[in-house]
C-alpha positions as CSV (number, residue, x, y, z in Angstrom):
1,M,49.4,120.0,108.6
2,A,47.9,116.6,109.1
3,T,44.4,115.8,107.8
4,D,41.8,114.4,110.2
5,A,42.5,110.9,108.9
6,E,46.2,111.2,109.3
7,L,45.8,112.6,112.8
8,Q,43.5,109.7,113.6
9,A,46.1,107.2,112.4
10,F,48.7,108.7,114.7
11,R,46.2,108.7,117.6
12,D,45.2,105.1,117.0
13,A,48.9,104.0,116.8
14,G,49.9,105.9,119.9
15,R,46.9,104.6,121.9
16,T,47.7,101.0,120.9
17,L,51.3,101.3,122.0
18,F,50.3,102.9,125.2
19,S,47.5,100.5,126.0
20,F,49.9,97.5,125.6
21,G,52.4,99.2,127.9
22,L,55.0,99.6,125.1
23,V,55.4,103.3,125.8
24,R,54.9,105.3,129.0
25,E,54.5,109.1,129.5
26,S,56.4,110.7,126.6
27,E,58.3,107.7,125.4
28,G,58.5,106.6,121.8
29,N,57.6,108.4,118.6
30,L,55.7,107.9,115.3
31,S,56.2,109.2,111.8
32,V,54.9,108.9,108.3
33,F,56.6,109.8,105.0
34,D,54.6,110.1,101.7
35,G,57.6,110.6,99.4
36,S,57.7,114.4,99.9
37,T,56.5,115.3,103.4
38,L,57.6,113.8,106.7
39,S,55.2,114.0,109.6
40,I,56.6,113.1,113.0
41,T,55.6,113.5,116.6
42,R,57.0,116.4,118.6
43,T,59.5,115.7,121.3
44,G,57.7,115.2,124.6
45,S,54.4,114.1,123.0
46,R,52.4,111.6,124.9
47,L,51.6,108.9,122.4
48,G,48.5,107.8,124.4
49,A,46.9,111.2,123.9
50,L,48.1,112.9,120.7
51,G,46.6,116.1,119.4
52,A,47.2,118.1,116.2
53,A,49.8,120.2,117.9
54,D,51.9,117.1,118.6
55,L,52.7,116.6,114.9
56,I,55.4,118.4,112.9
57,D,55.7,118.4,109.1
58,G,59.0,118.8,107.2
59,S,61.3,117.1,104.8
60,L,63.9,114.3,104.9
61,S,66.6,117.0,105.3
62,G,67.2,120.2,107.1
63,E,66.0,121.5,110.4
64,L,62.8,120.4,112.0
65,D,62.5,122.3,115.2
66,G,60.7,120.5,118.0
67,A,60.8,117.0,116.3
68,S,61.6,113.9,118.3
69,G,65.2,113.3,119.2
70,D,65.0,110.2,117.0
71,L,64.4,112.2,113.9
72,D,67.6,111.1,112.2
73,V,66.7,107.4,112.8
74,H,63.3,108.0,111.1
75,R,65.0,109.9,108.2
76,R,67.5,107.1,107.8
77,L,64.8,104.5,107.6
78,Y,62.9,106.5,104.9
79,A,66.1,107.0,102.9
80,E,66.6,103.2,103.0
81,H,63.0,102.1,102.4
82,G,61.1,105.0,100.8
83,P,57.6,106.1,101.8
84,G,55.9,104.4,104.7
85,A,55.7,104.7,108.5
86,V,58.0,104.3,111.5
87,A,56.9,103.4,115.0
88,H,59.4,103.5,117.9
89,A,58.4,101.9,121.2
90,H,60.1,100.7,124.4
91,P,59.0,97.1,125.1
92,A,60.4,95.6,128.3
93,G,64.1,94.8,128.1
94,T,64.8,97.0,125.1
95,V,66.2,100.1,126.8
96,P,69.7,99.7,128.2
97,E,70.4,101.2,131.7
98,D,72.3,104.2,130.2
99,G,69.3,105.0,127.9
100,G,71.1,104.0,124.7
101,G,70.5,107.2,122.8
102,P,68.7,107.6,119.5
103,G,68.8,104.4,117.4
104,R,70.3,102.3,120.2
105,H,67.2,101.8,122.5
106,G,63.8,100.4,122.1
107,V,62.4,99.0,118.9
108,Y,62.0,100.9,115.6
109,V,59.7,99.3,113.0
110,F,59.3,100.5,109.4
111,A,56.1,99.4,107.6
112,P,53.8,100.6,104.8
113,S,51.5,102.2,107.5
114,L,51.5,103.2,111.1
115,S,49.0,100.5,111.9
116,E,51.2,97.9,110.4
117,A,54.3,99.2,112.2
118,V,52.5,99.1,115.5
119,E,51.0,95.7,114.8
120,E,54.6,94.4,114.3
121,I,55.8,95.9,117.5
122,V,52.9,94.4,119.5
123,R,53.4,91.0,117.8
124,S,57.1,90.9,118.5
125,A,56.6,92.0,122.2
126,R,54.0,89.3,122.7
127,E,56.4,86.7,121.2
128,R,59.2,87.9,123.5
129,D,56.9,87.7,126.5
130,R,55.9,84.1,125.6
131,R,59.5,83.0,125.2
132,E,60.3,84.5,128.6
133,V,57.4,82.7,130.3
134,A,58.4,79.4,128.6
135,G,61.8,80.1,129.8
């Protein structure tokens, strides 16, 4: 179960992605891994309005009922990088028409913390927007 500080980190990250239009409705997902416990948003969670019931705790292996459909992508990133955080968002132009499926749509960013992962997604989305405007 997430502490108040951990829940607040998830809420802040989700609200930031939502406020920048990088997720809508129940798009995207967030997770953290401390070396032993994986905390990830539940499938169908609205990142712009997360509550304690939207987070699920588990391990890097085995079943994790109710977890995001991108669970295996998050687990793979932690297996490669170790403890940290993963944010998954859908900036404009990053989701193929067929939806792409887990790991093949949107943007996944691993970083030491949720705030840093979200900061990288926002930064790269802004750069992409500037390039498109400059054309």
